[in-house]
C-alpha positions in Angstrom: 21.9 45.2 -29.1 24.5 47.7 -30.0 23.3 51.3 -30.0 25.0 54.6 -31.3 24.5 57.6 -29.0 26.2 60.6 -27.3 28.9 59.7 -24.8 27.9 60.8 -21.3 29.8 63.7 -20.0 30.3 62.0 -16.6 32.1 59.2 -18.3 34.8 61.4 -20.0 37.5 59.4 -18.2 36.3 56.3 -19.9 36.3 57.9 -23.3 39.9 59.2 -22.6 41.0 55.8 -21.6 39.9 54.3 -24.9 41.6 57.0 -26.8 44.9 56.6 -24.7 45.0 52.8 -25.6 44.3 53.5 -29.3 46.8 56.2 -29.8 49.4 56.0 -27.0 49.4 52.6 -25.5 53.2 52.9 -24.8 52.2 55.3 -22.0 50.6 52.4 -20.0 47.1 52.2 -18.6 45.3 55.5 -18.5 45.0 57.1 -15.1 41.6 58.9 -14.8 42.1 62.7 -14.3 40.0 65.1 -12.4 37.6 66.9 -14.5 39.4 70.2 -13.9 42.5 68.6 -15.4 41.0 67.8 -18.7 43.2 69.6 -21.3 41.5 72.4 -23.3 41.9 70.6 -26.7 39.8 67.7 -25.3 36.9 69.9 -24.4 36.2 70.8 -28.0 33.8 68.6 -30.1 31.0 66.2 -29.3 31.7 62.6 -28.2 29.9 59.6 -29.6 30.0 55.9 -29.0 28.6 52.5 -29.8 27.2 50.9 -26.6 26.5 47.3 -25.9 24.0 48.0 -23.2 26.0 50.4 -20.9 29.4 49.2 -22.2 31.2 51.3 -24.9 32.7 49.2 -27.6 33.7 52.0 -30.1 34.0 55.8 -30.0 34.6 58.9 -32.0 34.4 62.7 -31.7 32.6 65.1 -34.0 33.5 68.6 -34.7 31.3 70.9 -36.8 32.8 73.6 -39.0 31.6 76.3 -41.3 33.8 75.7 -44.5 34.0 77.1 -47.9 33.4 75.0 -51.1 32.9 76.7 -54.5 32.2 80.1 -53.1 29.5 78.9 -50.6 29.7 78.3 -46.9 28.7 74.8 -45.9 28.6 72.9 -42.7 31.3 70.3 -42.6 31.7 67.4 -40.0 35.1 66.6 -38.8 35.5 63.1 -37.4 38.3 62.4 -35.0 39.2 60.1 -32.1 38.0 57.0 -33.8 39.0 54.1 -31.4 38.0 50.6 -30.7 39.6 48.6 -27.8 41.3 45.3 -28.9 38.7 43.1 -27.3 36.1 44.5 -29.6 37.9 44.7 -32.9 37.2 42.8 -36.1 33.5 43.0 -35.4 32.5 45.7 -37.9 32.1 48.4 -35.2 34.1 51.0 -37.1 31.8 50.5 -40.2 28.8 50.9 -38.0 30.1 53.9 -36.3 30.9 55.7 -39.6 27.6 54.7 -41.0 25.7 56.2 -37.9 27.9 59.2 -38.1 26.9 59.9 -41.7 23.2 59.4 -40.8 23.6 62.0 -38.0 25.4 64.4 -40.3 22.6 64.0 -42.9 19.9 64.6 -40.3 21.8 67.8 -39.2 22.2 69.1 -42.8 25.8 68.5 -43.0 26.7 67.8 -46.6 30.4 66.9 -46.3 32.6 65.0 -43.8 36.4 65.2 -43.3 39.0 63.3 -41.3 42.7 62.8 -40.9 43.4 59.2 -41.5 45.9 57.1 -39.7 46.0 55.0 -42.9 44.5 56.4 -46.3 43.5 53.0 -47.5 41.5 52.1 -44.4 39.2 55.0 -44.8 39.1 54.8 -48.7 37.2 51.5 -48.2 34.4 53.4 -46.6 34.2 56.2 -49.3 36.6 58.9 -48.0 39.3 60.2 -50.5 42.3 62.5 -50.2 41.2 66.1 -50.4 44.5 67.9 -51.0 48.4 67.7 -50.7 50.7 69.5 -48.4 54.2 70.6 -49.3 56.5 70.0 -46.3 59.6 72.2 -46.7 62.7 71.5 -44.5 65.9 73.6 -44.5 68.5 75.4 -42.3 66.7 78.5 -40.8 69.0 80.9 -42.8 67.5 79.5 -46.1 64.2 81.1 -45.2 65.5 84.7 -45.2 64.1 86.6 -48.2 66.0 89.9 -48.7 65.8 92.8 -46.2 62.9 92.4 -43.7 60.1 94.9 -44.2 59.4 97.5 -41.6 57.2 96.2 -38.7 57.2 94.5 -35.4 56.8 91.1 -33.9 55.0 90.3 -30.8 54.0 87.1 -28.9 50.2 86.6 -29.1 47.9 85.5 -26.3 44.5 83.8 -26.4 42.7 87.1 -26.1 44.4 88.2 -29.4 42.4 85.5 -31.2 40.1 87.8 -33.2 43.0 89.7 -34.7 44.6 86.4 -35.9 41.2 85.3 -37.2 41.1 88.4 -39.5 44.5 87.5 -40.8 43.4 83.9 -41.4 40.3 84.9 -43.1 42.3 87.2 -45.6 44.6 84.4 -46.3 42.5 81.2 -46.4 39.7 82.5 -48.5 41.8 81.6 -51.5 41.4 77.9 -50.5 38.5 75.3 -50.7 37.7 73.8 -47.4 39.0 76.8 -45.5 37.3 76.8 -42.1 35.7 79.8 -40.2 37.3 79.2 -36.8 35.2 79.8 -33.8 36.5 81.6 -30.7 36.6 78.2 -28.9 38.6 76.6 -31.6 41.2 79.4 -31.4 41.4 79.3 -27.6 41.4 75.6 -27.1 42.9 74.2 -30.2 45.1 76.9 -32.0 46.8 77.9 -28.8 47.2 74.3 -27.4 48.8 71.0 -28.5 48.3 67.4 -27.3 51.9 67.0 -26.2 53.2 70.7 -25.9 51.6 74.1 -26.3 52.9 76.2 -29.3 54.4 79.6 -29.6 52.2 82.0 -31.4 53.8 85.2 -32.8 52.2 88.0 -34.9 53.9 90.4 -37.3 52.3 93.9 -37.1 52.6 96.5 -39.9 51.3 100.1 -39.5 49.6 99.1 -36.4 47.6 96.3 -37.8 48.3 92.5 -37.4 49.3 91.3 -40.9 50.7 87.8 -40.3 51.1 85.2 -37.8 52.9 81.9 -37.2 52.2 79.1 -34.7 55.1 76.7 -34.0 56.9 74.4 -31.5 60.5 73.5 -31.1 61.4 69.8 -30.6 64.8 68.0 -29.8 66.0 64.8 -31.1 69.6 63.5 -31.0 70.8 66.8 -29.7 69.3 68.7 -32.7 66.5 71.0 -32.4 63.7 71.6 -35.1 61.3 74.4 -35.3 58.0 72.9 -36.5 55.5 75.4 -38.1 51.9 74.3 -37.2 50.1 77.2 -38.9 51.0 80.3 -40.8 48.9 83.0 -42.4 49.5 86.4 -43.9 47.8 89.3 -45.6 50.2 90.1 -48.3 53.8 89.5 -49.6 55.4 91.8 -47.1 53.8 89.9 -44.2 54.8 86.6 -45.9 58.5 87.6 -46.1 58.5 89.0 -42.6 57.3 85.7 -41.2 59.9 83.8 -43.2 62.5 86.2 -41.8 61.2 85.5 -38.3 61.8 81.9 -38.8 65.4 82.6 -40.2 66.0 84.5 -37.0 66.2 81.2 -35.2 69.4 80.2 -36.9 71.4 80.5 -33.7 68.8 78.3 -31.8 67.7 75.5 -34.0 69.3 73.4 -36.8 66.3 72.9 -38.9 62.9 74.6 -39.8 60.2 72.5 -41.1 57.3 74.4 -42.9 54.2 72.8 -44.3 52.3 74.9 -46.9 49.8 74.5 -49.7 51.7 73.4 -52.8 51.2 76.7 -54.5 53.1 78.4 -51.6 56.2 76.3 -52.1 59.3 78.5 -51.8 61.6 76.9 -54.4 61.3 80.0 -56.6 61.6 82.4 -53.7 64.6 81.4 -51.6 68.1 82.3 -52.7 69.4 78.7 -52.4 66.6 76.5 -53.5 68.9 73.5 -53.6 69.2 73.8 -49.9 65.4 73.4 -49.4 64.1 69.9 -49.2 60.5 69.5 -50.3 58.2 66.6 -50.0 54.5 66.3 -50.9 52.3 64.6 -48.4 48.6 63.7 -48.7 46.4 65.7 -46.3 43.0 65.2 -44.9 40.3 63.0 -46.6 36.8 64.2 -47.5 33.5 62.5 -48.3 30.1 63.7 -49.6 27.5 62.8 -46.9 24.4 63.2 -49.2 24.8 63.7 -53.0 21.6 65.6 -53.3 22.2 67.9 -50.5 25.8 68.6 -51.4 25.3 69.4 -55.1 22.3 71.6 -54.3 24.2 73.5 -51.7 26.9 75.1 -53.8 26.9 77.8 -56.4 27.8 77.2 -60.1 29.2 79.4 -62.9 26.6 81.5 -64.4 27.4 80.5 -67.9 26.9 76.8 -67.3 23.4 75.4 -68.3 22.5 71.8 -68.8 21.9 68.3 -67.3 24.3 65.4 -66.5 23.3 62.1 -65.1 25.6 60.4 -62.6 25.7 56.8 -61.5 27.2 56.8 -58.0 28.4 53.9 -56.0 28.7 54.2 -52.2 30.1 51.4 -50.1 28.7 52.7 -46.9 25.2 54.3 -47.2 22.4 53.4 -49.6 21.0 56.8 -50.0 24.0 57.8 -52.2 24.1 54.4 -54.1 22.1 55.2 -57.2 21.6 57.4 -60.4 21.2 61.1 -60.0 20.2 63.8 -62.6 22.1 67.1 -62.0 20.3 70.0 -63.6 22.3 73.3 -63.5 21.0 76.7 -64.6 21.5 80.3 -63.4 24.2 79.3 -61.0 22.1 76.8 -59.0 21.5 73.0 -59.3 18.6 70.7 -58.6 19.2 67.0 -58.0 16.8 64.1 -58.5 17.1 60.4 -58.6 16.4 58.8 -62.0 16.1 55.5 -63.6 18.0 55.8 -66.9 21.5 55.4 -68.3 24.2 57.6 -66.8 26.5 59.9 -68.5 29.2 59.5 -65.8 29.9 56.5 -63.6 31.8 57.4 -60.4 32.4 56.1 -56.9 31.6 58.5 -54.0 35.2 59.1 -53.1 36.1 60.3 -56.6 32.9 62.4 -56.8 34.0 64.1 -53.4 37.4 65.0 -54.9 35.7 66.6 -57.8 33.2 68.3 -55.6 35.8 70.1 -53.5 38.2 70.8 -56.4 41.1 68.4 -55.6 40.9 66.9 -59.0 39.0 67.6 -62.3 36.9 65.4 -64.4 39.4 65.0 -67.3 42.1 63.9 -64.9 40.0 61.3 -63.2 38.6 60.0 -66.4 42.2 59.6 -67.7 43.1 57.8 -64.5 40.0 55.5 -64.7 38.6 56.7 -61.4 35.4 57.7 -63.2 34.0 56.5 -66.5 32.5 59.0 -69.0 29.7 57.5 -71.1 28.6 60.8 -72.8 31.4 63.4 -73.2 29.0 66.2 -74.3 26.9 65.9 -71.2 29.9 65.2 -68.9 31.2 68.7 -70.1 28.4 70.2 -68.0 30.1 68.7 -64.9 33.6 69.5 -66.0 32.7 73.1 -66.7 30.8 73.4 -63.3 33.5 72.0 -61.1 37.0 72.9 -62.3 40.1 72.1 -60.3 40.7 74.4 -57.4 43.2 75.0 -54.6 42.2 73.0 -51.6 43.7 73.3 -48.1 42.4 72.4 -44.6 44.8 73.5 -41.9 42.8 72.4 -39.0 44.0 69.2 -37.2 41.4 67.3 -35.4 
């Protein structure tokens, strides 16, 4: 009988070997490392597995974050390292693993789950949906220079500077849904480390206070070097321009700078030569409501919204979300109950999750036929409660 349970700490090498085959088989069979050689980024998170007796047949890793949705701090589960060795594939183990994961999250009062997909359609079949887009901007370094640099100084940050960087991030990221309150462990083991190479971390300081930071790595291919920004945050316009100037200062060292940002931070209207800036939109992480009742009762609502809307929800993975729910909103809070009556809105769990976090609004989804509105008057309660917002999750896991 296959059982879902924590992966034993003393079998970390087995877990790593399964991940190695799934994500980097070209490197050959995994050579177990001494425990002291475990990279810092692999020490973060809780490992889980499906076991046939004592034999693991599928694995994953869970991260638990405090994130922001609609002005409320929620617990969010981050699923990573999902892997099944080839001899156990096509047996439904991933579906079972994800179902058990949602059950664990529900038991731990975690209302939303996120992941970075290897293929969007694969996880869409299980109810996950795209949560946001990223604008990837690529140009010659000099393109990023925005006027004269403001007064201040740059310095290279170390792990012990994490709290100063966290203050900058909090100042910047509070504008976005799904922004994560990073822990000290995440800063030290993930922000300052990469899987293949560790990044550079530089801070821009103004009047003695860290006001911006940028995390990046430099790669080389076909004798051309690219500066890849992994993360960037700033308190204000001066800090933003100073960091862009810092990237531009690499014009004698690299041929290209690649900068991913939220779409609202695209630089087309800011740089002097926008035609020299190549911009492409990419889908980001995916999100999923773990439990409809828990999620909608956890967030706050506009004080001027008062009313009820009935939702018919379909969920391909868990039965507790597959049903009809009455959402009653008053005085900024909601109560949710299961009901047996005609719905005002029919929606699948993925589309409902996008509406919940603010990636898309009800009118857009109704137009695109990803949800069906039966009663427009009552649906307006949902539309007014959950307007579109800016969503951006910068943590990779």
